N, C-alpha and C positions, 0 to 999 in steps of 0.2 A: 293749620288750625289746631288748637289745643283739643285733644281727644276728649278731655273731661268736660269741655264746654259745648256739649251737644246732647240731643235727646235721641236715643237709639230705640227703634221700634221694629219688631218682627211681626209679620203677618203669616200665620199658619193657615193656609187655605185648604178647605176640604169641601165635600159635597153636602155636608150637614150643617156646618157652622164655621165661622172664621174666628180664630183665637188671636187676639192682638196682645203682644207682650212688649212692655215699654220699660225703659230705665234711663234715668237722668243722673249721672254720677255726681253732679254738683249738689243735688238735694236728696237723692234717694239712697237708701241702704239695701233695699230689696226691690225686686222686679215686680211690676204691677201687671195684672192680666185682666182682659175684658173680652167677652164673647160678643160677636156680631153676627147678624143673619147673613146667609150666603148672598153675595152680590151687593152687600151693603157698603158700597164705596162712599156713599154720602155720609153714612155714620162714621166711617173710617176718617174722612176728612174733618168731621166735627170733633172726633176724639183727638186728632192731631192738634187742632186749634185749642182744645181745652188743655192739652199738655203744655203747649207753648205759654198759655195764659198762666198756668200754675207755676211754671218755672220763672216767668217774668215777675209775678207777684212776690216770689220768695227771694230772688236774686237781683231784681232790677235790671236784668240783662235779657236780651232776646237771643235764645239759642237756636241754631239750625236743627231741623228734624231730619234724621237719616233713617231710611226704611229699607228693610230687606225681606225678601220672600224667596221660597224655593222655586226652581223651574219645575213645572208640572202640567197637569191637565188644563189649568186655567190659562196657559199661554202667557202672553205679555200684556194683555189689555189693562190689568190693574196697574202694572208698572207704568204704562203710557199715560193713564189718567193722573197718577201721582206726579210724573214728570211735567205734564201739562199744567199742573197746579203749582209748579215751581219748587217741588220738593226733590231732595236728593234720594234717589231710589236705586236699589240694586237687586238683581236676580242672581241667585247663587246656585251653583251645581251642588246638589245635596250630597253627592258621593265624595266631594272634596273636603267635607267637614269631618274633623277627627271625632271619633266616638269611643267610649270604653270598649276594650277588647275582651270583655267577659263572655263566657260561653252563653249565658243568658243575661242580656242587659235589659233594663227597664226602658220602655219606649212609650211615651204618651205625647199628646199635643202640647201639654204644658212643658215637658222636658225638651221637646224639639224647639219650642219657642224660645226657651232660655239658651239652648245651644246656638240658635241663629243670632241672638243678641250678642253672645260672647264672641262668635265668629266675626260679626260685623265690627265690634269694638277692636278686636285684634287686627282686622284688615285696615281700619282707619288709623291705628297706631303705626302701621307700616310693617307689621310682622310678616316676614317672608313665608309664603305657602300656608298662610292661615286658612285660606279657602280660595276657591276659583270662582270668579264672577263670570256670568254668561254675557257674551256680547249680544245685545238685543238687536235683531235685524230691523231695518226700516219696514214700513208698510209695503212698499214696492218689492223689496227683497223677499219678504215673507210670502207675498202673494204670488210671485212668479215661480216660486218653488212648488206651489201646489199643482201647477200644470204638469211638471215632470213627475211628481210623486203620484198623481192620479194616473198618469200613463203607465207607470210601473205596476200599480195595483190592478189596472185593467188587463195588462199583459198576463199577470198571474191568473186572473179570472178567466181569460181566454183559454189558457192552457188547462185550467180545471174543467171547463166545459168540454173541451176536445177529449181529454182523458176519460171523462165520464161516458161520452158517446162510444169511444173505442172500447171501453170496458164492457159496456152493455152488449156490443156486437161480438166481442171476443167470446163471451159466454155462449153465443149461438153458433160458434165456429166460423166467424167472419173476422179476418185479420188484415184485409187489404183495403179497408175503407179509411179515407183521410178526411176528417171533418173540416180541416182548414183549406182544402182545395176548393177551387171555384165551382167545380161540378158536383158539390156535395148533395144538392137537391136531386138532380137527375140520377145520380148513382144510388141514392136511397131507394128509388122506385125499382131498381133492377136487382137489389140485393137478394140473395138466397142463403138460407142457413146451411150449416155444414152437412145436414142430411137432405138437402135439396128442397126444402119448403120455403115459401115466401115468408117474409117477416110477419110475426103475429101482429094483429091490428093494434093492440094496446101498446106494444113495444114500439111499433112504428110511430104511433101518435106521440109517445114519450120522447123519442128521438127527434121528432119534428119540432116539439116544443123546446127541446135543448138547442136545436139549430136556430130557433128564433132568438133565444137568449144569446147564443154565440154570435150571430150576425149583428145583434144590437151592440154587443161589446166591440166587435170589429169596426163598426161604423163610428162608435165613440172614440176609438183609438185613432181613426183617420182624422176626425175632427180635432182632437187634441194635437196631433202631429202637424196639422195645418196651422193651428194657433202657435205652436212652438216655432215653426219655420218663420212665421210672421214676426214673432218676438226676436228671433235670431237675426232676421234681416234688418230690423231696427238697430240692434246692438252692433252689427257689423259696420254701420255707418259712423259709429263713434271712433274717435282717434285712438290708436293703440288698443283696439278692441281685443280683449282676452279671447273672445269666441273666434275671431278671425285668425288670431295667432295659433290657437289650438287646432282649428280645422286645417291649417296649413301644414300640420305635421302628418306625415304619411301613417295611416293606421288609426287615425282619430277622425270620426265622422260627426255629423250634427248631434246625434244622441249623446255620445260621450262628451263632446265639447260643451253642450248645454248643461249636462249634469255637473261637470267639473266647475263650470262657471257659477251655476246657481247654488251648488252645495258647498263649494270650497273657496274658489278664488274671488268671490264677491266681497270678502272681508280682508282686512289687513293682518298680516302676521309679521312679527319682528324677526324671526329666525326659522331655520328648518326644523328645529325641535318642536316649535309651536304648531306648524302645519302637520307634522307627523302625529303629534298628540291629538290634534283635532280630528284626524281621520281614524284614530284608534290603532295606529300602526307603530306607535312608540314601543320600544322594548320594556319589559318589566323584570329587572334583575332581582334576585333574592340572595343577599349576602349577609352572613352572620358567622363571625369567626372563620373557621376553615370551610364553611359551606358557601359555595359560590355557583349558582346555577341560573339559567335563564328560563323564565316562565312563559316566554312567547310574547306576542303583542298584547297590549292592554285591552283592546276592544272597547274602550271607554268613550270613544268619540262618536263622530257621525257615521252610523252604519251604512248609509247609502253611499257616502263617499268612499268608504273602505271597500265595499263590495264592487263599486265601479272601478277602483284602482286595481284590484286583484284581477278582474276581467281584462282590464286594459294591459296589465302586465303580460298575460298570456298572448294577447294579440300583438303586443310589442315584439315579442320573440319571432312572430311570423312575418310582420311587415317591416321590422327594422333589424334584420339579422346582422348587419354590419356595424351596429352601434356599439359603443363601449359598454353599455348596460347589458346588451345581449351577450357580449364576450364575457363579462363578469359572471353571468348566470351559467353559461356553458362550462366555464372553468370549475365552478363549484358543484355543478350537477353531473359532471363527467363520471364520477365514481360513486354516485348516490343512487339509492333506490327511489321508487315512486313516492313513498311517504316523505322522504327527505326533500325531494324535488318540490313538493307542495309547500314545505316550509321555506325553501329558498325563493320560490316565486312570491311569497308574501314579503320577504326582504326586498325583492326586486320591485314590488309595488310601492314600498316606502321610498326607495331610491328614485323611482320614476316620478312619484308625486313631488318630491323635493325638486327634481330636475325640471319638471314642468312649471312649478311655482317660480323658480328662478328665470325660466324662459319668458313667462307672461309678465313678470314684474321688472326684470332687468334686461330682458332681451338676450339672455345667454342661451345659445342654441346647444342642445344636448350633443355631446361629442359623438360624431359618426352618424347622427340621425339624418334622414333624408326628408327634405321639405317638398311639398307638392309643386311649388312655383319655382323650384331650383332647377 
């Protein structure tokens, strides 16, 4: 497609207004802008139709409309509406767009809209690394991730309630009470403060209400885990199921397998660099003249996948001590301190992610790894 024979449109989404910036190289010399009310997808489609009619009347040709928007709070619903209407739509990672490197650069919705249009035109011209487009998940892929993300949020909330109860009791000289034990209610009745008094009535009532909230969270976690197990059971029935293959590796249970599947291996990657960059585990070198140093991992990808892989790397060392990856870690950590070991385990997490990706996509078993059915 001739890049000049198209209409480029950017939609700057916000909670107050939508700013639409359009440019048709065949007839325009300047970009046009129009504000729309929030959620005005109908007005956006009308505007797109008007742009097509304007270009058709001036050139006698019907140009395709290409639309771009940033990934943000609005999610992907606008993109899906546009695609359903037969339009070519893209969602871009805003951090991948080049911006001026001044100490104080101007930033407005108008400037951002123009930047998006220029990035879209460069992308359609085939310029390498002009910007990075987001791979939009399907409705099912997006929905099943909510189950695992909600469980993680509830686990954090469970810990918060438990810590609050233990903190209240510690201030009264009680340090042996465990809110997550099943005998939390009977134990509460028998507690005595450090100076031998029963718990003050208002504090006891407060802790009882905290236990109510804690037990509600625990019950919700059980419900979510039951739904997760049901989802995994259906997935295991599929041929060459990634979940079944991951669960067959010693040291990987249902929680890690479901997280890796839902957050990472649900989509296609062309090479190991892409999967590492998606997890934010890709290195970020800094080279300029004689300066050559490593800034660590980018942390620009999926934070849930990155956190899961670092946890899995520590567990890998425990459950797969004879694997080649564990040997690699031990050789480099033999003469390193605790701080350096943490950096090495992040590198191990990247290697492990790539190795698991090769395992679930090509069936290449990690060298020296033990399988549960072996």
